[in-house]
mmCIF file of the N, C-alpha and C atoms, coordinates in Angstrom:
data_MODEL
# 
_entry.id   MODEL 
# 
loop_
_atom_site.group_PDB 
_atom_site.id 
_atom_site.type_symbol 
_atom_site.label_atom_id 
_atom_site.label_alt_id 
_atom_site.label_comp_id 
_atom_site.label_asym_id 
_atom_site.label_entity_id 
_atom_site.label_seq_id 
_atom_site.pdbx_PDB_ins_code 
_atom_site.Cartn_x 
_atom_site.Cartn_y 
_atom_site.Cartn_z 
_atom_site.occupancy 
_atom_site.B_iso_or_equiv 
_atom_site.pdbx_formal_charge 
_atom_site.auth_seq_id 
_atom_site.auth_comp_id 
_atom_site.auth_asym_id 
_atom_site.auth_atom_id 
_atom_site.pdbx_PDB_model_num 
ATOM 1   N N  . MET A 1 1  ? 18.052 41.754 -59.739 1.00 0.00 ? 1  MET A N  1 
ATOM 2   C CA . MET A 1 1  ? 19.360 41.061 -60.764 1.00 0.00 ? 1  MET A CA 1 
ATOM 3   C C  . MET A 1 1  ? 19.919 40.216 -60.003 1.00 0.00 ? 1  MET A C  1 
ATOM 4   N N  . GLN A 1 2  ? 20.315 39.260 -60.422 1.00 0.00 ? 2  GLN A N  1 
ATOM 5   C CA . GLN A 1 2  ? 21.677 38.135 -60.197 1.00 0.00 ? 2  GLN A CA 1 
ATOM 6   C C  . GLN A 1 2  ? 22.472 38.114 -61.263 1.00 0.00 ? 2  GLN A C  1 
ATOM 7   N N  . THR A 1 3  ? 23.670 38.633 -60.624 1.00 0.00 ? 3  THR A N  1 
ATOM 8   C CA . THR A 1 3  ? 25.537 38.780 -61.866 1.00 0.00 ? 3  THR A CA 1 
ATOM 9   C C  . THR A 1 3  ? 25.988 37.815 -61.399 1.00 0.00 ? 3  THR A C  1 
ATOM 10  N N  . THR A 1 4  ? 26.787 37.404 -62.958 1.00 0.00 ? 4  THR A N  1 
ATOM 11  C CA . THR A 1 4  ? 27.539 35.984 -61.707 1.00 0.00 ? 4  THR A CA 1 
ATOM 12  C C  . THR A 1 4  ? 29.095 36.767 -61.742 1.00 0.00 ? 4  THR A C  1 
ATOM 13  N N  . PRO A 1 5  ? 29.921 36.753 -61.789 1.00 0.00 ? 5  PRO A N  1 
ATOM 14  C CA . PRO A 1 5  ? 31.630 37.253 -61.326 1.00 0.00 ? 5  PRO A CA 1 
ATOM 15  C C  . PRO A 1 5  ? 31.748 38.427 -62.688 1.00 0.00 ? 5  PRO A C  1 
ATOM 16  N N  . ASP A 1 6  ? 31.535 38.147 -64.125 1.00 0.00 ? 6  ASP A N  1 
ATOM 17  C CA . ASP A 1 6  ? 32.299 38.553 -65.231 1.00 0.00 ? 6  ASP A CA 1 
ATOM 18  C C  . ASP A 1 6  ? 31.279 39.506 -65.445 1.00 0.00 ? 6  ASP A C  1 
ATOM 19  N N  . GLN A 1 7  ? 29.951 39.506 -65.085 1.00 0.00 ? 7  GLN A N  1 
ATOM 20  C CA . GLN A 1 7  ? 29.313 39.986 -65.192 1.00 0.00 ? 7  GLN A CA 1 
ATOM 21  C C  . GLN A 1 7  ? 28.648 41.188 -64.798 1.00 0.00 ? 7  GLN A C  1 
ATOM 22  N N  . SER A 1 8  ? 28.260 43.358 -65.130 1.00 0.00 ? 8  SER A N  1 
ATOM 23  C CA . SER A 1 8  ? 27.828 44.020 -64.507 1.00 0.00 ? 8  SER A CA 1 
ATOM 24  C C  . SER A 1 8  ? 26.272 44.302 -64.223 1.00 0.00 ? 8  SER A C  1 
ATOM 25  N N  . PHE A 1 9  ? 26.094 44.517 -63.641 1.00 0.00 ? 9  PHE A N  1 
ATOM 26  C CA . PHE A 1 9  ? 24.529 45.771 -63.574 1.00 0.00 ? 9  PHE A CA 1 
ATOM 27  C C  . PHE A 1 9  ? 24.047 46.028 -65.004 1.00 0.00 ? 9  PHE A C  1 
ATOM 28  N N  . GLU A 1 10 ? 24.884 45.627 -65.907 1.00 0.00 ? 10 GLU A N  1 
ATOM 29  C CA . GLU A 1 10 ? 25.009 46.708 -67.124 1.00 0.00 ? 10 GLU A CA 1 
ATOM 30  C C  . GLU A 1 10 ? 23.626 45.929 -68.274 1.00 0.00 ? 10 GLU A C  1 
ATOM 31  N N  . GLN A 1 11 ? 23.632 44.601 -67.815 1.00 0.00 ? 11 GLN A N  1 
ATOM 32  C CA . GLN A 1 11 ? 22.623 43.891 -68.887 1.00 0.00 ? 11 GLN A CA 1 
ATOM 33  C C  . GLN A 1 11 ? 22.204 43.082 -67.671 1.00 0.00 ? 11 GLN A C  1 
ATOM 34  N N  . LEU A 1 12 ? 20.151 43.153 -68.553 1.00 0.00 ? 12 LEU A N  1 
ATOM 35  C CA . LEU A 1 12 ? 19.739 42.124 -68.458 1.00 0.00 ? 12 LEU A CA 1 
ATOM 36  C C  . LEU A 1 12 ? 19.391 40.821 -68.888 1.00 0.00 ? 12 LEU A C  1 
ATOM 37  N N  . LEU A 1 13 ? 19.734 40.298 -67.266 1.00 0.00 ? 13 LEU A N  1 
ATOM 38  C CA . LEU A 1 13 ? 20.121 38.370 -67.635 1.00 0.00 ? 13 LEU A CA 1 
ATOM 39  C C  . LEU A 1 13 ? 19.030 37.793 -68.321 1.00 0.00 ? 13 LEU A C  1 
ATOM 40  N N  . PRO A 1 14 ? 18.691 36.972 -68.622 1.00 0.00 ? 14 PRO A N  1 
ATOM 41  C CA . PRO A 1 14 ? 17.840 36.080 -69.054 1.00 0.00 ? 14 PRO A CA 1 
ATOM 42  C C  . PRO A 1 14 ? 16.420 35.559 -67.897 1.00 0.00 ? 14 PRO A C  1 
ATOM 43  N N  . GLY A 1 15 ? 16.912 35.012 -67.131 1.00 0.00 ? 15 GLY A N  1 
ATOM 44  C CA . GLY A 1 15 ? 16.232 35.272 -66.216 1.00 0.00 ? 15 GLY A CA 1 
ATOM 45  C C  . GLY A 1 15 ? 15.619 36.017 -66.044 1.00 0.00 ? 15 GLY A C  1 
ATOM 46  N N  . ASP A 1 16 ? 16.540 37.131 -65.631 1.00 0.00 ? 16 ASP A N  1 
ATOM 47  C CA . ASP A 1 16 ? 15.240 38.713 -64.430 1.00 0.00 ? 16 ASP A CA 1 
ATOM 48  C C  . ASP A 1 16 ? 14.235 39.327 -65.902 1.00 0.00 ? 16 ASP A C  1 
ATOM 49  N N  . ALA A 1 17 ? 15.241 38.550 -66.891 1.00 0.00 ? 17 ALA A N  1 
ATOM 50  C CA . ALA A 1 17 ? 13.788 38.702 -68.633 1.00 0.00 ? 17 ALA A CA 1 
ATOM 51  C C  . ALA A 1 17 ? 12.639 38.182 -68.361 1.00 0.00 ? 17 ALA A C  1 
ATOM 52  N N  . GLU A 1 18 ? 13.123 37.211 -67.725 1.00 0.00 ? 18 GLU A N  1 
ATOM 53  C CA . GLU A 1 18 ? 11.215 36.283 -67.307 1.00 0.00 ? 18 GLU A CA 1 
ATOM 54  C C  . GLU A 1 18 ? 11.035 35.994 -66.687 1.00 0.00 ? 18 GLU A C  1 
ATOM 55  N N  . ALA A 1 19 ? 11.172 36.448 -66.153 1.00 0.00 ? 19 ALA A N  1 
ATOM 56  C CA . ALA A 1 19 ? 10.403 37.155 -64.042 1.00 0.00 ? 19 ALA A CA 1 
ATOM 57  C C  . ALA A 1 19 ? 9.929  38.725 -64.735 1.00 0.00 ? 19 ALA A C  1 
ATOM 58  N N  . ILE A 1 20 ? 10.991 39.681 -65.268 1.00 0.00 ? 20 ILE A N  1 
ATOM 59  C CA . ILE A 1 20 ? 9.522  40.078 -65.825 1.00 0.00 ? 20 ILE A CA 1 
ATOM 60  C C  . ILE A 1 20 ? 8.464  39.925 -66.704 1.00 0.00 ? 20 ILE A C  1 
ATOM 61  N N  . LEU A 1 21 ? 9.248  38.865 -67.946 1.00 0.00 ? 21 LEU A N  1 
ATOM 62  C CA . LEU A 1 21 ? 7.803  38.159 -69.278 1.00 0.00 ? 21 LEU A CA 1 
ATOM 63  C C  . LEU A 1 21 ? 6.756  38.411 -68.001 1.00 0.00 ? 21 LEU A C  1 
ATOM 64  N N  . GLU A 1 22 ? 6.766  37.516 -66.720 1.00 0.00 ? 22 GLU A N  1 
ATOM 65  C CA . GLU A 1 22 ? 5.498  36.655 -66.067 1.00 0.00 ? 22 GLU A CA 1 
ATOM 66  C C  . GLU A 1 22 ? 4.739  37.364 -65.722 1.00 0.00 ? 22 GLU A C  1 
ATOM 67  N N  . ARG A 1 23 ? 5.115  38.738 -65.072 1.00 0.00 ? 23 ARG A N  1 
ATOM 68  C CA . ARG A 1 23 ? 4.411  40.042 -64.330 1.00 0.00 ? 23 ARG A CA 1 
ATOM 69  C C  . ARG A 1 23 ? 3.346  40.597 -65.388 1.00 0.00 ? 23 ARG A C  1 
ATOM 70  N N  . LEU A 1 24 ? 3.906  41.152 -66.737 1.00 0.00 ? 24 LEU A N  1 
ATOM 71  C CA . LEU A 1 24 ? 3.325  41.355 -68.145 1.00 0.00 ? 24 LEU A CA 1 
ATOM 72  C C  . LEU A 1 24 ? 1.917  40.853 -68.927 1.00 0.00 ? 24 LEU A C  1 
ATOM 73  N N  . PRO A 1 25 ? 0.656  41.556 -68.141 1.00 0.00 ? 25 PRO A N  1 
ATOM 74  C CA . PRO A 1 25 ? 0.141  40.929 -70.126 1.00 0.00 ? 25 PRO A CA 1 
ATOM 75  C C  . PRO A 1 25 ? 0.220  40.815 -71.079 1.00 0.00 ? 25 PRO A C  1 
ATOM 76  N N  . GLU A 1 26 ? -0.420 39.163 -71.357 1.00 0.00 ? 26 GLU A N  1 
ATOM 77  C CA . GLU A 1 26 ? 0.111  38.018 -71.931 1.00 0.00 ? 26 GLU A CA 1 
ATOM 78  C C  . GLU A 1 26 ? -0.008 39.156 -73.353 1.00 0.00 ? 26 GLU A C  1 
ATOM 79  N N  . ARG A 1 27 ? -0.906 40.103 -73.741 1.00 0.00 ? 27 ARG A N  1 
ATOM 80  C CA . ARG A 1 27 ? -0.855 41.076 -75.629 1.00 0.00 ? 27 ARG A CA 1 
ATOM 81  C C  . ARG A 1 27 ? 0.694  41.673 -75.050 1.00 0.00 ? 27 ARG A C  1 
ATOM 82  N N  . ILE A 1 28 ? 1.048  41.483 -74.020 1.00 0.00 ? 28 ILE A N  1 
ATOM 83  C CA . ILE A 1 28 ? 2.563  42.483 -73.548 1.00 0.00 ? 28 ILE A CA 1 
ATOM 84  C C  . ILE A 1 28 ? 3.554  41.120 -74.123 1.00 0.00 ? 28 ILE A C  1 
ATOM 85  N N  . ARG A 1 29 ? 3.157  40.966 -73.687 1.00 0.00 ? 29 ARG A N  1 
ATOM 86  C CA . ARG A 1 29 ? 4.558  39.911 -72.757 1.00 0.00 ? 29 ARG A CA 1 
ATOM 87  C C  . ARG A 1 29 ? 5.388  38.827 -74.656 1.00 0.00 ? 29 ARG A C  1 
ATOM 88  N N  . ALA A 1 30 ? 3.832  38.820 -75.326 1.00 0.00 ? 30 ALA A N  1 
ATOM 89  C CA . ALA A 1 30 ? 3.080  38.432 -76.548 1.00 0.00 ? 30 ALA A CA 1 
ATOM 90  C C  . ALA A 1 30 ? 3.471  39.542 -77.498 1.00 0.00 ? 30 ALA A C  1 
ATOM 91  N N  . ALA A 1 31 ? 4.178  39.917 -77.411 1.00 0.00 ? 31 ALA A N  1 
ATOM 92  C CA . ALA A 1 31 ? 4.656  41.735 -77.897 1.00 0.00 ? 31 ALA A CA 1 
ATOM 93  C C  . ALA A 1 31 ? 6.328  41.123 -78.138 1.00 0.00 ? 31 ALA A C  1 
ATOM 94  N N  . PHE A 1 32 ? 6.315  41.458 -77.068 1.00 0.00 ? 32 PHE A N  1 
ATOM 95  C CA . PHE A 1 32 ? 7.563  41.441 -77.067 1.00 0.00 ? 32 PHE A CA 1 
ATOM 96  C C  . PHE A 1 32 ? 8.371  40.275 -77.659 1.00 0.00 ? 32 PHE A C  1 
ATOM 97  N N  . VAL A 1 33 ? 8.518  38.875 -76.883 1.00 0.00 ? 33 VAL A N  1 
ATOM 98  C CA . VAL A 1 33 ? 8.187  37.287 -77.492 1.00 0.00 ? 33 VAL A CA 1 
ATOM 99  C C  . VAL A 1 33 ? 8.269  37.945 -79.558 1.00 0.00 ? 33 VAL A C  1 
ATOM 100 N N  . GLU A 1 34 ? 7.645  37.830 -79.597 1.00 0.00 ? 34 GLU A N  1 
ATOM 101 C CA . GLU A 1 34 ? 6.802  38.714 -81.539 1.00 0.00 ? 34 GLU A CA 1 
ATOM 102 C C  . GLU A 1 34 ? 8.324  40.066 -81.618 1.00 0.00 ? 34 GLU A C  1 
ATOM 103 N N  . ARG A 1 35 ? 8.938  39.878 -81.399 1.00 0.00 ? 35 ARG A N  1 
ATOM 104 C CA . ARG A 1 35 ? 9.200  41.393 -81.796 1.00 0.00 ? 35 ARG A CA 1 
ATOM 105 C C  . ARG A 1 35 ? 10.771 41.376 -81.331 1.00 0.00 ? 35 ARG A C  1 
ATOM 106 N N  . ALA A 1 36 ? 11.225 40.503 -81.143 1.00 0.00 ? 36 ALA A N  1 
ATOM 107 C CA . ALA A 1 36 ? 12.531 39.535 -80.347 1.00 0.00 ? 36 ALA A CA 1 
ATOM 108 C C  . ALA A 1 36 ? 12.958 38.639 -81.768 1.00 0.00 ? 36 ALA A C  1 
ATOM 109 N N  . ALA A 1 37 ? 11.584 37.486 -82.430 1.00 0.00 ? 37 ALA A N  1 
ATOM 110 C CA . ALA A 1 37 ? 12.078 36.657 -82.984 1.00 0.00 ? 37 ALA A CA 1 
ATOM 111 C C  . ALA A 1 37 ? 12.071 37.532 -84.483 1.00 0.00 ? 37 ALA A C  1 
ATOM 112 N N  . GLU A 1 38 ? 11.262 38.430 -84.180 1.00 0.00 ? 38 GLU A N  1 
ATOM 113 C CA . GLU A 1 38 ? 11.402 39.667 -85.245 1.00 0.00 ? 38 GLU A CA 1 
ATOM 114 C C  . GLU A 1 38 ? 12.639 40.028 -86.191 1.00 0.00 ? 38 GLU A C  1 
ATOM 115 N N  . ILE A 1 39 ? 13.935 40.600 -85.051 1.00 0.00 ? 39 ILE A N  1 
ATOM 116 C CA . ILE A 1 39 ? 14.951 41.136 -85.219 1.00 0.00 ? 39 ILE A CA 1 
ATOM 117 C C  . ILE A 1 39 ? 16.022 40.539 -84.609 1.00 0.00 ? 39 ILE A C  1 
ATOM 118 N N  . ASP A 1 40 ? 15.254 38.970 -84.285 1.00 0.00 ? 40 ASP A N  1 
ATOM 119 C CA . ASP A 1 40 ? 16.428 37.285 -83.905 1.00 0.00 ? 40 ASP A CA 1 
ATOM 120 C C  . ASP A 1 40 ? 17.913 38.746 -82.545 1.00 0.00 ? 40 ASP A C  1 
ATOM 121 N N  . TYR A 1 41 ? 16.979 38.354 -82.279 1.00 0.00 ? 41 TYR A N  1 
ATOM 122 C CA . TYR A 1 41 ? 17.093 39.510 -80.564 1.00 0.00 ? 41 TYR A CA 1 
ATOM 123 C C  . TYR A 1 41 ? 17.433 38.798 -79.386 1.00 0.00 ? 41 TYR A C  1 
ATOM 124 N N  . PRO A 1 42 ? 18.173 38.772 -78.679 1.00 0.00 ? 42 PRO A N  1 
ATOM 125 C CA . PRO A 1 42 ? 17.153 38.068 -77.233 1.00 0.00 ? 42 PRO A CA 1 
ATOM 126 C C  . PRO A 1 42 ? 16.240 39.601 -77.081 1.00 0.00 ? 42 PRO A C  1 
ATOM 127 N N  . VAL A 1 43 ? 14.849 38.661 -75.959 1.00 0.00 ? 43 VAL A N  1 
ATOM 128 C CA . VAL A 1 43 ? 13.959 38.862 -75.385 1.00 0.00 ? 43 VAL A CA 1 
ATOM 129 C C  . VAL A 1 43 ? 14.702 39.848 -74.387 1.00 0.00 ? 43 VAL A C  1 
ATOM 130 N N  . GLU A 1 44 ? 15.793 39.523 -73.959 1.00 0.00 ? 44 GLU A N  1 
ATOM 131 C CA . GLU A 1 44 ? 16.308 40.662 -72.928 1.00 0.00 ? 44 GLU A CA 1 
ATOM 132 C C  . GLU A 1 44 ? 16.930 41.597 -73.656 1.00 0.00 ? 44 GLU A C  1 
ATOM 133 N N  . ALA A 1 45 ? 17.227 42.215 -74.683 1.00 0.00 ? 45 ALA A N  1 
ATOM 134 C CA . ALA A 1 45 ? 17.587 43.177 -75.563 1.00 0.00 ? 45 ALA A CA 1 
ATOM 135 C C  . ALA A 1 45 ? 16.593 44.325 -75.683 1.00 0.00 ? 45 ALA A C  1 
ATOM 136 N N  . VAL A 1 46 ? 15.596 42.862 -76.658 1.00 0.00 ? 46 VAL A N  1 
ATOM 137 C CA . VAL A 1 46 ? 14.404 43.947 -76.166 1.00 0.00 ? 46 VAL A CA 1 
ATOM 138 C C  . VAL A 1 46 ? 13.558 44.349 -75.062 1.00 0.00 ? 46 VAL A C  1 
ATOM 139 N N  . ILE A 1 47 ? 13.665 43.917 -74.551 1.00 0.00 ? 47 ILE A N  1 
ATOM 140 C CA . ILE A 1 47 ? 12.521 44.735 -72.330 1.00 0.00 ? 47 ILE A CA 1 
ATOM 141 C C  . ILE A 1 47 ? 14.025 45.960 -72.397 1.00 0.00 ? 47 ILE A C  1 
ATOM 142 N N  . GLU A 1 48 ? 15.291 45.634 -73.120 1.00 0.00 ? 48 GLU A N  1 
ATOM 143 C CA . GLU A 1 48 ? 16.267 47.281 -72.567 1.00 0.00 ? 48 GLU A CA 1 
ATOM 144 C C  . GLU A 1 48 ? 16.129 48.099 -73.359 1.00 0.00 ? 48 GLU A C  1 
ATOM 145 N N  . MET A 1 49 ? 15.789 47.594 -74.700 1.00 0.00 ? 49 MET A N  1 
ATOM 146 C CA . MET A 1 49 ? 15.035 48.424 -75.785 1.00 0.00 ? 49 MET A CA 1 
ATOM 147 C C  . MET A 1 49 ? 14.398 49.629 -74.766 1.00 0.00 ? 49 MET A C  1 
ATOM 148 N N  . ALA A 1 50 ? 12.887 48.532 -75.146 1.00 0.00 ? 50 ALA A N  1 
ATOM 149 C CA . ALA A 1 50 ? 12.066 49.463 -74.827 1.00 0.00 ? 50 ALA A CA 1 
ATOM 150 C C  . ALA A 1 50 ? 12.554 50.844 -73.299 1.00 0.00 ? 50 ALA A C  1 
ATOM 151 N N  . LEU A 1 51 ? 12.836 49.351 -72.371 1.00 0.00 ? 51 LEU A N  1 
ATOM 152 C CA . LEU A 1 51 ? 12.545 50.726 -71.893 1.00 0.00 ? 51 LEU A CA 1 
ATOM 153 C C  . LEU A 1 51 ? 14.055 52.056 -71.420 1.00 0.00 ? 51 LEU A C  1 
ATOM 154 N N  . ALA A 1 52 ? 15.374 51.707 -72.722 1.00 0.00 ? 52 ALA A N  1 
ATOM 155 C CA . ALA A 1 52 ? 15.667 52.448 -72.920 1.00 0.00 ? 52 ALA A CA 1 
ATOM 156 C C  . ALA A 1 52 ? 15.593 53.434 -73.599 1.00 0.00 ? 52 ALA A C  1 
ATOM 157 N N  . GLY A 1 53 ? 14.209 52.809 -74.063 1.00 0.00 ? 53 GLY A N  1 
ATOM 158 C CA . GLY A 1 53 ? 12.818 54.378 -75.178 1.00 0.00 ? 53 GLY A CA 1 
ATOM 159 C C  . GLY A 1 53 ? 12.822 54.563 -74.878 1.00 0.00 ? 53 GLY A C  1 
ATOM 160 N N  . TYR A 1 54 ? 11.789 54.493 -73.533 1.00 0.00 ? 54 TYR A N  1 
ATOM 161 C CA . TYR A 1 54 ? 11.069 54.752 -72.784 1.00 0.00 ? 54 TYR A CA 1 
ATOM 162 C C  . TYR A 1 54 ? 11.671 56.197 -71.911 1.00 0.00 ? 54 TYR A C  1 
ATOM 163 N N  . LEU A 1 55 ? 12.686 55.892 -71.139 1.00 0.00 ? 55 LEU A N  1 
ATOM 164 C CA . LEU A 1 55 ? 13.712 57.004 -69.991 1.00 0.00 ? 55 LEU A CA 1 
ATOM 165 C C  . LEU A 1 55 ? 14.211 57.789 -71.588 1.00 0.00 ? 55 LEU A C  1 
ATOM 166 N N  . ASP A 1 56 ? 14.432 57.680 -72.146 1.00 0.00 ? 56 ASP A N  1 
ATOM 167 C CA . ASP A 1 56 ? 15.338 58.330 -73.265 1.00 0.00 ? 56 ASP A CA 1 
ATOM 168 C C  . ASP A 1 56 ? 14.929 58.969 -75.064 1.00 0.00 ? 56 ASP A C  1 
ATOM 169 N N  . PRO A 1 57 ? 14.036 59.673 -75.063 1.00 0.00 ? 57 PRO A N  1 
ATOM 170 C CA . PRO A 1 57 ? 13.439 58.823 -76.617 1.00 0.00 ? 57 PRO A CA 1 
ATOM 171 C C  . PRO A 1 57 ? 14.814 59.482 -77.749 1.00 0.00 ? 57 PRO A C  1 
ATOM 172 N N  . GLU A 1 58 ? 16.039 59.840 -76.597 1.00 0.00 ? 58 GLU A N  1 
ATOM 173 C CA . GLU A 1 58 ? 17.177 59.864 -77.620 1.00 0.00 ? 58 GLU A CA 1 
ATOM 174 C C  . GLU A 1 58 ? 17.622 57.957 -78.223 1.00 0.00 ? 58 GLU A C  1 
ATOM 175 N N  . ALA A 1 59 ? 17.695 58.121 -77.514 1.00 0.00 ? 59 ALA A N  1 
ATOM 176 C CA . ALA A 1 59 ? 18.412 56.255 -77.259 1.00 0.00 ? 59 ALA A CA 1 
ATOM 177 C C  . ALA A 1 59 ? 18.541 55.729 -78.566 1.00 0.00 ? 59 ALA A C  1 
ATOM 178 N N  . ILE A 1 60 ? 19.827 54.632 -78.244 1.00 0.00 ? 60 ILE A N  1 
ATOM 179 C CA . ILE A 1 60 ? 20.187 54.044 -80.036 1.00 0.00 ? 60 ILE A CA 1 
ATOM 180 C C  . ILE A 1 60 ? 18.495 53.245 -79.929 1.00 0.00 ? 60 ILE A C  1 
ATOM 181 N N  . ALA A 1 61 ? 18.386 53.164 -81.431 1.00 0.00 ? 61 ALA A N  1 
ATOM 182 C CA . ALA A 1 61 ? 17.310 52.405 -81.685 1.00 0.00 ? 61 ALA A CA 1 
ATOM 183 C C  . ALA A 1 61 ? 17.351 51.274 -82.496 1.00 0.00 ? 61 ALA A C  1 
ATOM 184 N N  . PHE A 1 62 ? 16.898 50.369 -82.434 1.00 0.00 ? 62 PHE A N  1 
ATOM 185 C CA . PHE A 1 62 ? 17.482 49.080 -83.602 1.00 0.00 ? 62 PHE A CA 1 
ATOM 186 C C  . PHE A 1 62 ? 16.517 49.114 -83.591 1.00 0.00 ? 62 PHE A C  1 
ATOM 187 N N  . VAL A 1 63 ? 16.018 50.218 -84.507 1.00 0.00 ? 63 VAL A N  1 
ATOM 188 C CA . VAL A 1 63 ? 14.676 49.218 -85.111 1.00 0.00 ? 63 VAL A CA 1 
ATOM 189 C C  . VAL A 1 63 ? 15.086 48.550 -86.905 1.00 0.00 ? 63 VAL A C  1 
ATOM 190 N N  . ASP A 1 64 ? 16.113 48.487 -87.060 1.00 0.00 ? 64 ASP A N  1 
ATOM 191 C CA . ASP A 1 64 ? 17.057 47.872 -88.443 1.00 0.00 ? 64 ASP A CA 1 
ATOM 192 C C  . ASP A 1 64 ? 17.527 46.800 -87.807 1.00 0.00 ? 64 ASP A C  1 
ATOM 193 N N  . CYS A 1 65 ? 18.393 46.648 -87.027 1.00 0.00 ? 65 CYS A N  1 
ATOM 194 C CA . CYS A 1 65 ? 18.849 45.314 -86.192 1.00 0.00 ? 65 CYS A CA 1 
ATOM 195 C C  . CYS A 1 65 ? 18.216 44.418 -87.029 1.00 0.00 ? 65 CYS A C  1 
ATOM 196 N N  . LYS A 1 66 ? 19.582 43.563 -87.313 1.00 0.00 ? 66 LYS A N  1 
ATOM 197 C CA . LYS A 1 66 ? 19.782 42.913 -87.429 1.00 0.00 ? 66 LYS A CA 1 
ATOM 198 C C  . LYS A 1 66 ? 21.289 41.732 -87.303 1.00 0.00 ? 66 LYS A C  1 
ATOM 199 N N  . PRO A 1 67 ? 21.092 41.639 -86.215 1.00 0.00 ? 67 PRO A N  1 
ATOM 200 C CA . PRO A 1 67 ? 22.139 41.316 -85.499 1.00 0.00 ? 67 PRO A CA 1 
ATOM 201 C C  . PRO A 1 67 ? 22.913 39.645 -85.845 1.00 0.00 ? 67 PRO A C  1 
ATOM 202 N N  . LYS A 1 68 ? 22.186 38.857 -86.295 1.00 0.00 ? 68 LYS A N  1 
ATOM 203 C CA . LYS A 1 68 ? 22.928 36.927 -86.743 1.00 0.00 ? 68 LYS A CA 1 
ATOM 204 C C  . LYS A 1 68 ? 23.072 37.815 -88.271 1.00 0.00 ? 68 LYS A C  1 
ATOM 205 N N  . ARG A 1 69 ? 23.486 39.398 -89.333 1.00 0.00 ? 69 ARG A N  1 
ATOM 206 C CA . ARG A 1 69 ? 22.612 39.012 -91.043 1.00 0.00 ? 69 ARG A CA 1 
ATOM 207 C C  . ARG A 1 69 ? 24.957 38.786 -90.546 1.00 0.00 ? 69 ARG A C  1 
ATOM 208 N N  . GLY A 1 70 ? 24.676 37.829 -91.781 1.00 0.00 ? 70 GLY A N  1 
ATOM 209 C CA . GLY A 1 70 ? 26.268 38.078 -91.865 1.00 0.00 ? 70 GLY A CA 1 
ATOM 210 C C  . GLY A 1 70 ? 27.483 36.950 -91.640 1.00 0.00 ? 70 GLY A C  1 
ATOM 211 N N  . GLN A 1 71 ? 26.998 36.328 -90.767 1.00 0.00 ? 71 GLN A N  1 
ATOM 212 C CA . GLN A 1 71 ? 27.269 35.254 -89.149 1.00 0.00 ? 71 GLN A CA 1 
ATOM 213 C C  . GLN A 1 71 ? 27.193 33.701 -89.407 1.00 0.00 ? 71 GLN A C  1 
ATOM 214 N N  . ARG A 1 72 ? 27.931 33.335 -90.057 1.00 0.00 ? 72 ARG A N  1 
ATOM 215 C CA . ARG A 1 72 ? 28.091 32.210 -90.897 1.00 0.00 ? 72 ARG A CA 1 
ATOM 216 C C  . ARG A 1 72 ? 27.639 30.708 -90.067 1.00 0.00 ? 72 ARG A C  1 
ATOM 217 N N  . VAL A 1 73 ? 26.605 30.260 -90.171 1.00 0.00 ? 73 VAL A N  1 
ATOM 218 C CA . VAL A 1 73 ? 25.967 28.865 -89.142 1.00 0.00 ? 73 VAL A CA 1 
ATOM 219 C C  . VAL A 1 73 ? 26.948 27.337 -89.369 1.00 0.00 ? 73 VAL A C  1 
ATOM 220 N N  . ALA A 1 74 ? 27.239 27.345 -87.999 1.00 0.00 ? 74 ALA A N  1 
ATOM 221 C CA . ALA A 1 74 ? 28.044 26.445 -88.107 1.00 0.00 ? 74 ALA A CA 1 
ATOM 222 C C  . ALA A 1 74 ? 27.438 24.955 -87.968 1.00 0.00 ? 74 ALA A C  1 
# 
């Protein structure tokens, strides 16, 4: 995992997410990409959520997450 000086290991970087996606079967890759589009969230965040949910069933879920709702479009 690569980091920038101001970023810790707490967050999956987009390039790392792409590396993970490249190694997954097509149907799983497509599911991650589709879910990210559904909730308008970066695919790396969706991968993190999936891993967190697997490792800790009580982890925060983003089932109804709409992160850009209410933001102004520039």
